[in-house]
C-alpha positions as CSV (number, residue, x, y, z in Angstrom):
1,M,73.8,208.7,-92.6
2,E,73.9,206.7,-89.4
3,R,77.7,207.1,-88.8
4,G,77.1,210.9,-88.1
5,G,76.6,210.2,-84.4
6,D,79.8,208.3,-84.2
7,F,81.8,211.2,-85.5
8,L,80.0,213.7,-83.3
9,G,81.5,211.8,-80.3
10,R,84.9,211.0,-81.8
11,W,85.6,214.6,-82.8
12,G,83.8,216.3,-79.9
13,L,81.1,217.9,-81.9
14,R,77.6,219.1,-81.1
15,Q,75.0,219.4,-83.9
16,D,73.5,222.8,-84.0
17,G,71.1,222.7,-87.0
18,P,69.2,220.5,-89.4
19,P,71.1,218.3,-91.8
20,M,71.6,219.5,-95.4
21,R,71.4,216.8,-98.1
22,G,73.3,216.9,-101.3
23,R,73.4,214.6,-104.3
24,V,76.0,212.2,-102.7
25,S,76.5,213.6,-99.2
26,V,74.8,214.7,-96.0
27,V,76.2,217.8,-94.2
28,L,75.6,218.4,-90.5
29,P,76.2,221.9,-89.1
30,V,78.1,221.4,-85.9
31,V,80.1,223.2,-83.1
32,R,83.4,221.9,-81.8
33,E,82.9,221.7,-78.1
34,S,86.6,222.2,-77.2
35,D,86.8,225.7,-78.7
36,G,83.3,226.7,-79.9
37,V,84.4,226.7,-83.6
38,R,81.5,226.4,-86.0
39,A,82.1,223.7,-88.6
40,A,80.3,221.3,-91.0
41,L,80.5,217.5,-90.8
42,K,80.3,216.1,-94.3
43,L,79.2,212.4,-94.5
44,Q,79.7,210.6,-97.8
45,D,80.9,207.3,-99.2
46,V,84.3,206.9,-100.9
47,D,83.6,206.4,-104.6
48,E,84.6,207.8,-108.0
49,E,82.6,211.0,-107.2
50,T,84.4,211.7,-103.9
51,V,87.9,210.0,-104.2
52,G,90.7,212.5,-103.8
53,E,88.6,215.3,-102.2
54,P,90.4,215.4,-98.8
55,L,93.8,215.3,-100.6
56,A,92.8,218.2,-102.8
57,L,91.5,220.3,-99.9
58,R,94.8,219.6,-98.0
59,T,96.8,220.6,-101.0
60,W,94.9,223.9,-101.5
61,G,95.2,224.6,-97.8
62,G,92.2,227.0,-97.7
63,D,93.5,229.3,-100.5
64,G,90.1,230.2,-102.1
65,V,88.7,226.9,-100.9
66,V,86.9,225.6,-97.8
67,R,89.4,224.5,-95.1
68,L,89.6,220.8,-94.1
69,L,89.8,220.5,-90.3
70,E,89.6,216.7,-89.8
71,E,89.1,213.6,-92.0
72,D,88.6,209.9,-91.8
73,P,90.0,208.3,-94.9
74,A,88.3,205.0,-94.4
75,T,84.8,206.4,-94.6
76,G,85.4,209.7,-96.5
77,T,84.0,211.7,-93.6
78,M,85.3,215.2,-93.3
79,L,85.0,218.1,-90.8
80,L,85.1,221.3,-92.8
81,E,85.1,225.0,-92.1
82,R,81.5,226.3,-91.9
83,L,80.4,228.5,-94.8
84,D,77.2,230.3,-95.5
85,E,75.0,227.8,-97.3
86,S,72.3,230.4,-97.7
87,R,74.5,232.5,-99.9
88,P,75.6,230.5,-102.9
89,L,77.2,232.3,-105.9
90,A,74.1,231.5,-107.8
91,S,72.4,234.3,-105.8
92,V,74.4,236.9,-107.7
93,P,71.9,238.3,-110.2
94,D,74.3,239.2,-113.0
95,V,75.5,235.9,-114.6
96,L,78.6,237.6,-116.1
97,E,79.6,238.9,-112.6
98,A,79.1,235.4,-111.2
99,T,81.1,233.9,-114.1
100,R,84.0,236.4,-113.4
101,I,84.1,235.2,-109.7
102,V,84.3,231.6,-110.8
103,A,87.2,232.4,-113.2
104,E,89.1,234.4,-110.5
105,L,88.8,231.5,-108.1
106,L,89.9,229.0,-110.8
107,V,93.0,231.1,-111.4
108,R,94.0,230.5,-107.8
109,I,93.2,226.8,-107.4
110,N,94.5,225.8,-110.8
111,A,97.9,227.4,-110.0
112,V,98.7,224.4,-107.7
113,P,100.3,221.3,-109.2
114,A,98.2,218.2,-108.6
115,P,99.6,215.9,-105.9
116,Y,101.0,212.5,-106.8
117,G,98.3,209.8,-107.3
118,M,95.5,212.1,-108.4
119,R,93.4,210.8,-111.3
120,R,94.5,212.3,-114.6
121,L,92.7,214.1,-117.4
122,A,94.9,212.3,-119.9
123,D,93.4,209.0,-118.9
124,I,89.9,210.4,-118.8
125,A,90.3,211.9,-122.3
126,Q,91.6,208.6,-123.8
127,D,88.7,206.7,-122.2
128,M,86.2,209.1,-123.7
129,L,87.7,208.7,-127.2
130,D,87.6,204.9,-126.8
131,R,83.9,205.1,-126.1
132,V,82.9,207.3,-129.0
133,P,82.4,204.6,-131.7
134,K,79.8,202.8,-129.6
135,A,78.0,206.0,-128.8
136,L,77.8,207.0,-132.4
137,D,76.1,203.8,-133.2
138,S,73.4,204.6,-130.6
139,L,72.5,208.1,-131.8
140,A,69.5,208.5,-134.0
141,D,70.2,212.0,-135.3
142,D,72.8,212.6,-138.0
143,G,73.5,216.2,-136.8
144,E,74.2,215.0,-133.3
145,R,76.5,212.3,-134.7
146,R,78.5,215.0,-136.5
147,L,78.6,217.1,-133.3
148,L,79.9,214.1,-131.3
149,K,82.6,213.5,-134.0
150,D,83.6,217.1,-134.0
151,C,84.0,217.1,-130.2
152,A,86.1,213.9,-130.3
153,A,88.3,215.5,-133.0
154,A,88.8,218.5,-130.8
155,V,89.9,216.3,-127.9
156,R,92.3,214.4,-130.0
157,E,94.1,217.7,-130.9
158,V,94.9,218.5,-127.2
159,S,94.9,215.1,-125.4
160,G,98.6,214.6,-125.9
161,E,99.2,217.6,-123.5
162,A,96.6,217.1,-120.9
163,G,98.3,219.2,-118.1
164,D,99.2,218.6,-114.5
165,R,97.4,221.3,-112.5
166,L,95.0,220.5,-109.7
167,L,91.5,220.9,-111.1
168,H,88.1,221.1,-109.4
169,W,86.2,219.6,-112.3
170,D,82.7,220.8,-111.1
171,L,83.0,224.4,-110.2
172,H,79.5,225.8,-110.9
173,F,77.7,228.6,-109.1
174,E,76.2,226.3,-106.4
175,N,79.7,225.0,-105.4
176,I,80.9,228.5,-104.3
177,L,79.5,229.8,-101.0
178,G,79.8,233.1,-99.1
179,A,82.2,233.0,-96.1
180,E,83.6,235.1,-93.3
181,R,87.4,235.1,-94.1
182,E,86.8,235.6,-97.8
183,P,83.8,236.8,-99.8
184,W,83.5,233.5,-101.6
185,L,85.0,230.0,-101.1
186,V,85.0,226.8,-103.2
187,I,83.4,223.5,-102.0
188,D,82.9,220.0,-103.4
189,P,85.8,219.3,-105.7
190,K,85.9,216.3,-107.9
191,P,89.7,216.7,-108.3
192,L,92.0,215.5,-111.1
193,A,95.3,216.5,-112.6
194,G,94.9,218.3,-115.9
195,D,94.7,221.4,-118.0
196,P,92.7,224.4,-116.5
197,C,91.0,224.7,-119.9
198,F,88.9,221.7,-118.8
199,E,87.3,223.7,-116.0
200,L,85.0,226.1,-118.0
201,M,81.9,224.0,-118.8
202,P,80.1,224.2,-115.4
203,A,80.0,228.0,-115.5
204,L,78.6,227.8,-119.1
205,W,76.0,225.1,-118.4
206,N,74.8,226.5,-115.1
207,R,72.0,229.1,-115.6
208,L,72.1,228.3,-119.4
209,D,68.6,229.7,-119.7
210,E,70.2,233.1,-119.2
211,G,72.3,232.7,-122.3
212,R,75.4,234.7,-123.0
213,V,77.4,231.5,-123.4
214,R,80.0,233.0,-125.8
215,Q,80.4,236.1,-123.5
216,R,80.9,233.8,-120.5
217,F,83.5,231.7,-122.5
218,D,85.4,234.8,-123.6
219,L,85.3,236.3,-120.1
220,M,86.7,233.1,-118.5
221,T,89.5,232.6,-121.0
222,E,90.5,236.3,-120.6
223,V,90.5,236.3,-116.8
224,M,92.2,232.9,-116.6
225,G,94.8,233.8,-119.2
226,L,93.9,230.7,-121.3
227,D,94.7,230.0,-124.9
228,R,91.3,230.4,-126.5
229,E,91.6,227.4,-129.0
230,R,92.8,225.0,-126.2
231,A,89.9,226.2,-124.0
232,R,87.5,225.7,-126.9
233,A,88.9,222.1,-127.5
234,W,88.7,221.1,-123.8
235,T,85.3,222.6,-123.4
236,L,84.1,220.6,-126.4
237,G,85.6,217.7,-124.4
238,R,83.2,218.4,-121.6
239,V,80.4,218.4,-124.2
240,L,81.6,215.0,-125.3
241,Q,81.9,213.7,-121.7
242,N,78.3,214.8,-120.8
243,S,77.0,213.4,-124.1
244,L,78.6,210.1,-123.6
245,W,77.1,209.8,-120.1
246,A,73.7,210.5,-121.5
247,V,74.0,208.0,-124.4
248,E,75.3,205.3,-122.1
249,D,72.4,206.0,-119.8
250,G,70.1,204.8,-122.6
251,K,69.3,208.2,-124.3
252,R,69.0,208.2,-128.1
253,R,69.4,212.0,-128.3
254,L,72.0,214.2,-126.9
255,P,71.1,216.6,-124.0
256,A,69.8,219.8,-125.6
257,E,72.1,221.9,-123.3
258,M,75.1,220.0,-124.7
259,V,74.0,220.5,-128.3
260,S,73.5,224.2,-127.7
261,I,76.9,224.8,-126.1
262,G,78.7,222.6,-128.6
263,E,77.2,224.3,-131.6
264,T,78.0,227.7,-130.1
265,L,81.6,226.8,-129.6
266,L,81.9,225.2,-133.1
267,A,80.2,228.1,-134.9
């Protein structure tokens, strides 16, 4: 993004490596010239993907999470603590060990109440339920229609108590990096206020080809101290969410990964 040069000057930074491009952002490795601190300049637009990220990082204050050093609210630009991008949690060979690390970090970040003004899981859940009838009309397969209905029914059971903790919403194995002050730190939240039971899906979906979905689910509920039935219901809510996105993107069939996880949890 062109504005990177502006912030290098404004915050007294020197770029010291090639840019790293994510799905919605560009990150420049930098050095702060005043004190030699190595940092990362994250350039992104303020949209529904990124809204609330600086507020969440300030609220967590570096506890298990990358530290926020500077921010520009108007543009969404942030100066962050430098982590080791060459060592994502995905590099841990044992998927159950990686899943345990995710769960242990979620215990810490979900312990924090969401700050005022954060988007709410309660609203997201109701919006999903409102969109289900139209999605059902678009699906070609009767089994997938039943799956979508079962997921919606599970969400209805828990949506009245959607929680108030600060959630990450997208904590998979690529959003945890090695660091110096802790072995692992969390990056890239899509924060909202809600029930920690809504956090499990990314660690089940990521590396799905390695299987062990039920073991991962059981491990996370145990480490996080979650009610298993609530965790099941809210994870089916994530199946519903991802399925709705696919259908509204023009798909006539549900994503195979969502069908697999949904059927595993419903069995």
